[in-house]
KOLLUM-926270 format. One record per residue (C-alpha): residue in three letters; x, y, z. Coordinates in steps of 0.5 Angstrom, whole numbers, plus 500, padded with zeros to 3 digits. Layout:
// KOLLUM-926270
AlaXYZ;...
// end
This chain:
// KOLLUM-926270
Met592826196;Leu587828202;Tyr584833197;Ser583829192;Leu579824196;Asn575829199;Ala573832192;Lys572825189;Arg567824195;Glu563830194;Ile563829186;Leu559822187;Leu554825192;Val552831188;Gly552826182;Asn548821185;Ser542826185;Leu542828177;Pro539824172;Leu544818169;Thr546821163;Phe548828167;Arg551823172;Ala557820168;Asn559827165;Phe559830172;Trp563825174;Leu568825169;Val569833170;Gly570831177;Met576826175;Ala579832171;Arg579837176;Ile583831180;Ser588830175;Tyr589836171;Arg596838175;Leu599831172;Leu598832165;Pro600838160;Leu595842159;Pro593841151;Ile593833152;Phe589834158;Val584838154;Leu584833149;Val583827153;Val577831157;Ser574833150;Leu574826148;Leu571823154;Phe566828154;Tyr564827147;Gln564819148;Ser560819154;Ala555824154;Gly549820150;Leu543822147;Asn539828150;Ser532827153;Glu528830147;Gly532824143;Gln530819148;Tyr522822147;Leu523821140;Leu526814140;Asp520812145;Ile515815139;Lys519811134;Ser518805138;Arg510805137;Ile510806130;Gly511801124;Asp516804119;Thr515799113;Tyr519803109;Asn525805114;His524812113;Leu526813120;Ser533809119;Asn537814121;Trp534815128;Asn541813132;Pro540812139;Asn548813139;Asp547820137;Ser548826143;Thr542830140;Pro536828135;Cys537834131;Gly540831124;Trp534826124;Lys530825118;Gly523829120;Val527833126;Asp529840126;Cys532844132;Thr533851133;Ser540854131;Asp542857138;Tyr547855143;Asn543850146;Pro539847140;Val532844142;Val527840137;Trp522845135;Cys519842129;Leu517834128;Asp515833120;Leu513826119;Ser508827114;Ser507822108;Met511816111;Asn506810111;Leu507810118;Ser503806122;Gly502804130;Ser500809135;Leu502816138;Ser506815144;Pro505819150;Ser512821150;Leu510826145;Gly508831151;Gly516831153;Leu517835147;Val515842150;His519846145;Leu515844139;Thr512849135;Leu510845129;Leu508837129;Asn506834122;Leu504827122;Ser499827116;Phe498822111;Asn500816115;Ala496810118;Leu497812125;Ser491809129;Gln488809136;Asn487815141;Ile490822140;Pro494822147;Gly492827152;Glu499829154;Ile500833147;Gly497838152;Ser504839155;Cys507841148;Ser505848151;Ser509852145;Leu505848139;Glu503853134;Leu501848128;Leu498841129;Tyr497837123;Leu494830124;Asn489829118;Asn489823114;Asn490818119;Leu486813123;Phe486816129;Glu479814133;Gly476816140;Gln475823142;Leu479829142;Pro483830148;Val480836153;Glu488837154;Leu488840147;Ala485846150;Arg491848154;Leu495849147;Ser494857148;Cys499858142;Leu496854137;Thr494857131;Ala492851126;Leu489845128;Asn487839122;Ile484833124;Ala481831118;Asn480824115;Asn480820121;Arg475816125;Ile475821131;Ser468821135;Gly465824140;Pro463832141;Phe468837140;Pro470839147;Asp467845151;Gln473848152;Ile475849145;Gly473856146;Asn480857150;Leu484856144;Ser484864143;Ser490864138;Leu486859133;Ser485861126;Leu484854123;Leu480849125;Ile479843120;Ala476837122;Tyr471834116;Ser470827115;Asn470824122;Asn465821126;Ile464827131;Thr457827134;Gly453832139;Pro452839138;Leu457845137;Pro459848143;Ala457855144;Ser464857146;Leu466857139;Gly464864139;Asn470866143;Leu475864137;Lys476871135;Arg481870131;Leu478864127;Arg478864120;Thr477857117;Phe472852121;Arg471846117;Ala467840120;Gly463837114;Gln462830113;Asn461828121;Leu455827125;Ile454833128;Ser447835131;Gly443840134;Ser443847131;Leu448852129;Pro449856135;Ser448863135;Glu454865138;Ile458863132;Gly457870130;Gly462872135;Cys467869131;Glu469876128;Ser474874123;Leu471868120;Glu472867113;Tyr470860111;Leu464856115;Gly463849112;Leu459844116;Ala456840110;Gln453833111;Asn452833118;Gln445832122;Leu444840124;Ser437842125;Gly434848127;Glu434855123;Ile440859121;Pro441864126;Lys440871124;Glu447872128;Ile450869122;Gly450876119;Met455879124;Leu460875120;Gln462881115;Asn469877113;Leu465871111;Thr467869104;Asp464862104;Leu458859107;Ile457851106;Leu451848110;Leu449843105;Ser446836106;Asn443837113;Gln436838116;Ile436845117;Ser429848117;Gly426855117;Pro427861112;Ile434863109;Pro435869114;Met435876110;Glu441878115;Leu446874110;Ser446880106;Asn450883111;Cys456878109;Thr458883103;Tyr464879102;Leu460872101;Arg463869095;Thr460862096;Leu453860099;Ala451853099;Leu445851103;Tyr442846098;Asp439839100;Asn436842107;Lys429843109;Leu429851108;Val422854107;Gly419861105;Pro421865099;Ile428867097;Pro430873100;Lys431879095;Glu436882100;Leu441877097;Gly441881091;Asn446886095;Leu451880095;Glu455883089;Cys461879090;Leu457872090;Lys460868085;Arg456861087;Leu449861089;Tyr446854091;Leu439853094;Tyr437847091;Arg433841094;Asn429845099;Lys422847100;Leu423854098;Asn417857095;Gly414864092;Thr417867086;Ile425868084;Pro426875086;Arg428880081;Glu434883085;Ile437876084;Gly439880077;Asn444885081;Leu449879083;Ser453882077;Ser459877079;Ala455871079;Leu458865075;Glu453859078;Ile446859080;Asp442853082;Phe435854085;Ser432847082;Glu428842086;Asn424847090;Glu417849090;Leu418856086;Thr412859082;Gly412865078;Glu416867072;Ile423867070;Pro425874071;Ile428877065;Glu433881070;Leu437875070;Lys440878063;Asn444883067;Ile449877070;Ala453878064;Gly458872067;Leu453867069;Ser455860066;Leu450855070;Leu443857071;Tyr439851074;Ile432852076;Phe429845074;Glu423841078;Asn420847080;Lys413850079;Leu415856074;Thr410858069;Gly410863063;Val415863057;Ile423862057;Pro425869057;Val428871050;Glu433875054;Leu437869057;Thr440868050;Thr444875051;Leu448871057;Glu454870052;Asn458866057;Leu452861059;Thr455854058;Lys449850062;Leu442851062;Asp437847065;Leu429849066;Ser426842066;Ala420839070;Asn416846070;Tyr410849067;Leu413853062;Thr410854055;Gly411858049;Thr417856044;Ile424855045;Pro428862044;Val432862037;Gly437866040;Phe440859044;Gln443857038;His448863038;Leu451861044;Lys458859043;His459856050;Leu453852051;Ile454845052;Met448843056;Leu441845054;Gln435841058;Leu428843058;Phe425837058;Gly418836062;Asn415842060;Ser409844055;Leu414848050;Ser411848043;Gly413850036;Val419848032;Ile426847035;Pro431852033;Gln434849027;Gly441852028;Leu442849035;Gly449846035;Val452851029;Tyr456855034;Gly456851041;Lys459845042;Leu453841045;Trp454835050;Val447834052;Val441836049;Asp434834053;Leu428837050;Ser423831051;Asn416831054;Asn414837051;His409839045;Leu415840040;Thr414840032;Gly418840026;Arg424836025;Ile430834029;Pro436840028;Arg441837023;His447841026;Leu446838033;Cys453834033;Arg457839028;Asn462840033;Glu462832035;Asn461833042;Leu454831043;Ile454825048;Leu446825049;Leu440827045;Asn433826048;Met427829044;Gly423823046;Ser415824047;Asn414830043;Asn411831036;Leu417831031;Thr416828024;Gly421827019;Tyr427823019;Ile433822023;Pro438827020;Ser445824018;Gly449829022;Val446825028;Gln447818025;His454820024;Cys455823031;Lys461819033;Pro461821041;Leu454819041;Val452815047;Gln445815048;Leu440817043;His432817045;Leu427819040;Ala421815043;Glu414817042;Asn414822036;Gly412821029;Leu419820026;Ala419815020;Gly424812015;Ser427805016;Phe432803021;Pro438808021;Ser443803020;Asp449808020;Leu448808028;Cys451802028;Lys457805026;Leu458809033;Ala463805037;Asn460809044;Leu453808043;Ser450804049;Ser442806049;Leu438807043;Glu430808044;Leu426809037;Asp420806040;Gln413809039;Asn414812032;Thr413810025;Phe419806023;Thr418801017;Gly422796014;Pro426790017;Ile431791023;Pro438790019;Pro444785020;Glu448791021;Ile445792028;Gly450787030;Gln455792029;Cys453796035;His458793040;Ala457798046;Leu449797046;Gln446796052;Arg439798051;Leu435797045;His428799045;Leu424799038;Ser417797040;Gly411800037;Asn413801030;Tyr412798024;Phe418793023;Thr417787019;Gly421781017;Glu425776021;Leu429778027;Pro436778025;Lys441773028;Glu446778028;Ile443781035;Gly447775038;Lys453779037;Leu451785042;Ser454782048;Gln453788052;Leu446788051;Val441788058;Phe435791055;Phe431789049;Asn424791047;Val421790040;Ser414789042;Thr408791038;Asn411790031;Ser410786025;Leu416781026;Thr415774023;Gly419768023;Val422764029;Ile426767035;Pro433766033;Ala437762038;Glu443767037;Ile439772041;Phe440768047;Ser448769046;Cys447776049;Arg448773056;Met448780060;Leu440781058;Gln436782064;Arg429784060;Leu427781054;Asp420783051;Leu418780044;Thr410781045;Arg405783040;Asn409780034;His408774029;Phe414770031;Val412762030;Gly415756032;Ala418753038;Leu422757043;Pro429755043;Gly432751049;Glu438756049;Ile433761053;Gly436757059;Asp443761058;Leu440767060;Ser442767067;Gln441774068;Leu434775066;Glu429778070;Ile423779065;Leu421775060;Lys415777055;Leu413773049;Ser406774050;Glu401775043;Asn405771038;Gln404764035;Leu409760039;Ser408753039;Glu410746042;Asn412745049;Ile415750054;Pro422749054;Val424746061;Glu430750061;Val426756063;Gly426753070;Lys434755070;Leu432763070;Ser433763077;Arg433771077;Leu426771073;Thr421776077;Glu416776071;Leu414771066;Gln409773060;Met407767055;Gly400768054;Gly396768048;Asn401763044;Ser400756042;Phe404753047;Ser402745048;Gly404740052;Asp404740060;Ile406746064;Pro414744066;Ala414743073;Glu421746073;Leu417753073;Gly416752080;Gly424752082;Ile424760080;Ser423762087;Ser424769085;Leu418770080;Gln414775083;Ile410780079;Ala407775074;Leu406768071;Asn402768065;Leu401762061;Ser394764059;Tyr390763052;Asn395757050;Asn394750048;Leu397747055;Thr394740057;Gly395736063;Pro395737071;Ile397744074;Pro404742077;Ala404742085;Glu411745084;Leu408752083;Gly406752090;Asn413754091;Leu413761088;Val411764095;Leu413771092;Leu408770086;Glu403776086;Phe399774079;Leu398767077;Leu394766070;Leu393759067;Asn386761064;Asp384759057;Asn388752056;His386745057;Leu389744064;Ser386738068;Gly386735075;Glu385739081;Ile388745083;Pro394743087;Gly393744095;Ala400746095;Phe397753093;Asp396754100;Lys403757100;Leu402762095;Ser401767101;Ser403773096;Leu398772091;Leu394778089;Gly390775083;Cys389769079;Asn385766074;Phe383759072;Ser377760068;Asn376756061;Asn380749063;Asp378742065;Leu379743072;Thr376739077;Gly375738085;Pro375743091;Leu379750091;Pro385750096;Ser384753102;Leu388759101;Pro383765103;Leu384769096;Phe381763093;Gln375763097;Lys374770096;Thr376771089;Ser370773084;Ile367767081;Ser369769074;Ser376767075;Phe374760075;Leu368759070;Gly368754064;Asn371749069;Lys365743070;Gly368740076;Leu371746081;Cys367747087;Gly368751094;Gly369758095;Pro365762091;Leu363756087;Gly358753092;Asn359747097;Cys362741093;Asn356737095;Glu352741091;Ser352741083;Pro356746081;Gln354750075;Leu360753072;Ser359753065;Ser353758066;His354765063;Pro356770068;Ser350774068;Asp347767071;Thr351769077;Lys349776078;Gly346775084;Thr352772087;Ser357777084;Val353782087;Arg353779094;Leu360778094;Gly362785091;Lys363789098;Ile367783100;Ile371784094;Ala372791094;Ile374791102;Ile379786101;Ser382790094;Ala382796098;Val386794103;Ile391790099;Gly391793092;Gly389800095;Ile396801099;Ser400799092;Leu396804088;Ile396810092;Leu404809093;Ile405808086;Ile401815085;Val405818090;Ile411816087;Ile409818080;His407825082;Phe414826085;Met418823079;Arg423828076;Arg420827069;Pro412828068;Val408822067;Asp404822061;Met397822063;Val393816061;Ala388817055;Pro381817056;Leu378810055;Gln374812048;Asp381815045;Thr385809047;Pro388805041;Pro385797041;Ser392795043;Ser392799050;Leu386796052;Val391790055;Ser396790060;Asp402788057;Ile404786064;Tyr399781066;Phe393780062;Ser393777054;Pro388781050;Lys384776047;Asp378781048;Gly376788050;Phe371791054;Thr366796054;Phe363802058;Gln358797060;Asp363792062;Leu365797067;Val358799069;Val357791071;Ala364790074;Thr363796079;Glu355795080;Asn354802077;Phe360805080;Asp358803087;Asp361806093;Ser364799095;Phe368799089;Ile372806091;Leu379805092;Gly380813093;Arg378820091;Gly382826089;Ala381833087;Cys379831080;Gly376824080;Thr374818084;Val378811083;Tyr374805082;Lys377797082;Ala374793077;Val374785076;Met373784069;Arg369777066;Cys376775063;Gly380776070;Arg383783069;Ile384787075;Ile383794073;Ala383801076;Val378806073;Lys378813074;Lys371817074;Leu373824073;Ala369830077;Ser365835073;Asn368841069;Arg368848072;Glu361850069;Gly358844073;Asn357840067;Thr359832067;Ile365831062;Asp363826057;Asn369822056;Ser370822064;Phe373815065;Gln380814065;Tyr383807067;Ala390804069;Tyr391797070;Thr393795077;Met401795078;Lys402798071;Val409801071;Thr411805066;Glu418808063;Lys417814066;Cys416812073;Asp423810076;Ile421807083;Tyr427803084;Ser430808089;Tyr424809092;Gly423801093;Val430801096;Val429806101;Leu423802103;Leu427796104;Glu432800109;Leu426803113;Leu423796114;Thr429792115;Gly433797119;Arg439796114;Ala444800110;Pro443800102;Val450797101;Gln451790104;Pro457786105;Leu459782099;Asp458775102;Gln451777103;Gly450780096;Gly453787096;Asp446791096;Leu440791100;Val436788095;Ser440782094;Trp440781101;Val433781102;Arg432776096;Ser437771098;Tyr433771105;Ile426770102;Gln429764098;Ala432761104;His427763109;Ser421765105;Leu417772106;Ser417772114;Pro418777120;Gly425775121;Met428780115;Leu424786119;Asp428791123;Glu430787129;Arg428793134;Ile421792132;Asn417787136;Leu416781132;Gln410779136;Asp406785135;Gln400782130;Asn397789129;Thr404792126;Ile407786122;Pro402784117;His402791115;Met410791114;Ile410785110;Thr405788106;Ala409794105;Met415789104;Lys412786098;Ile411793095;Ala418794096;Leu420788093;Leu415790087;Cys419797086;Thr426794086;Ser424788082;Met425792076;Ser426799074;Ala422802068;Pro421797062;
// end
């Protein structure tokens, strides 16, 4: 008995120093030693076994896992069998243990279980873990530094979660780690410098995070690294030259970061490299010729950077290269003939650079080439006929170059060709008439060339064609029936040709047709009622033809119509009210026709309308007050009609009206509504040639955005408002009013002589000439220069403005601002510019000088006087002109305006839905609420700086003009 008591005391003393779970087991074993002589042996063994099993409890690794579970949200109960009453976690879902005598957890795979919450520091207790996979969940917060205690960890997958904060430095202690994937999280901060300690690492994937800072030079220590992908981050600095030490590297992907500097020559040391992806950074300098040492390279993607210099001819040594993407850089020089040695190449894209010279015929040697893009460069010469031997070619785009000659006939035999884009060159001759016979063409764009002859009739033979654009050529004949019956066709653009015939009614049976452009051709006859069957039509452009008859009311069935232009035709009758059922309309242009009668009040239902042009018709009666409901309207052109009655005061409520309000050349009477003074964005106001009476409202003082106005030939009286523009505007804008005074009209105490001929005021005009020129140069010059720059960089070249003598009479009129009741002559230009005095110069260029001219009718135009020719003789037809702020279809400056708004406001182009959803809407809403004020500018700018803010406001007006509409 004494032995038993001493033994029990010993057991208790020793057991108290052990963990709780082990204490109980130790005590039970001790008790068994005391009593084993009192029981038969078999019964003793059974009792001890049962006692030990029931009392052992969950081991330490199970406890760690339960703590991990406690911080995790498990909506779908994937972890429901994690039972705390189990002795080990080896049977739990996602948990794998070793199979030896003493099993331990070696794998924890909880991927794709919709788990949320955070990761517990208890993870560090799983010291035997070799694989941890928590990918494709919604785990958040920081990655605990305790993970560095998992010293056996080899595979770590944390990708596709919501982890944030910096990568813990403790990760660098995982010397056995071979794969680390943290992609698609919110991890920020730089890569830790100690990452080079992961000597076993072969896979490092970290794309789509918010990682910042430069890449650590220690990356060069990762001799076993085979894949490094960290694109879509905010990594800055240059690519470290130490990257050349990653001797096993096969895939290097750092796309869409902020890398700068040059590509290090040491990149050529990566002789196992198969993929180099550095697109969409700010990398500059030349392409290193040392890349040719990477002989296993299959993909080279360096596009969308700032690379300069020529394409290294040494790249031709990369015999394994399949994809070569160098587009959207500033590369120059010629395309090396050695590129033809890339015998394995499938895709080559050199587009959007500054390459010159001819297309090398050696490209014919790349038998497997399927994609060849060299568009938007400065290439010259002809399209090599040798390209037609590339039997696997599927996509060819040589657009926006200076190519001449004909389209090789052999293209029509390429069976795999689905896209052929050659627009914006100087190609001539006929289009190969067999195009489409063999190839399943999807996209054909040959626009903006000098092509002649007919449209090929087999283009849609294989019924795959979705886009056909042959606009701006010299094509003749009819639209072939094969095109008219092309079921998959979505866009058909044939504008600016010499096509004839009646409106192709069969096109209205095409269920997918969304855009139809037949403008500037010689189509005749009526627009048929079948037009109402084009239910998918969003854009219908028929201007500049010879269509006659009435506009069919079936137009109202086009519920998706956004753009409708039938200007410059011979349409008659009333404007059908049904057209105003097209509630999606944003741009409606009916100018230069013979429409009569009243404008239907239903026009107020077009809540999305941004541009309304009704000028030069024979519309009569009152202007409907419902026009004032068009809250999105930016331009209203109603000049050159026979509207009568008062100007509706409701027009002053169209706060978005910006480009122009033109009511000139009508029969309007009564006073000018003071409410028009609320149009604070308005830039041009034309009320001339009516019968308006009374004073110009003093509320017009608020029209601070106004760039031009014309009140001439009315019955107005009283002093001009104090708006500076009124005080400095040419007297011609006020002539024909017997009672106006002030500003250029002289003192109101004197007898004004406003009805005199403009020649009587020549002295006044001369005295004011230089003042007008200076103001015009500051206000109009900025806009004009910016637009010229924008046009210069457009993807598709803009048609040159025709010489003045060769321009048709209708072209003498701006279809945006002014009504063409009279033309002007060369002598008018001489008078308006005071014999082309230097004070009227807006700018000089390599081929001429641009002058500003204010005509007697109030039109503001820019006149270009060409320089002398190469022989030194003055060019006879040496004048070109363009109306101020003219926006053409080829000038897509909307995106430029958005960029300008970003710079001025400091805001992103995408805004919260409650603030309009986009930056343009936000700016417009702000102006409606607060007017055009400095409050909308970038908050980092000193808003008290009077030297900067006015210029920014001017630039803001330009941006608003750019974003008010795309090309009409």
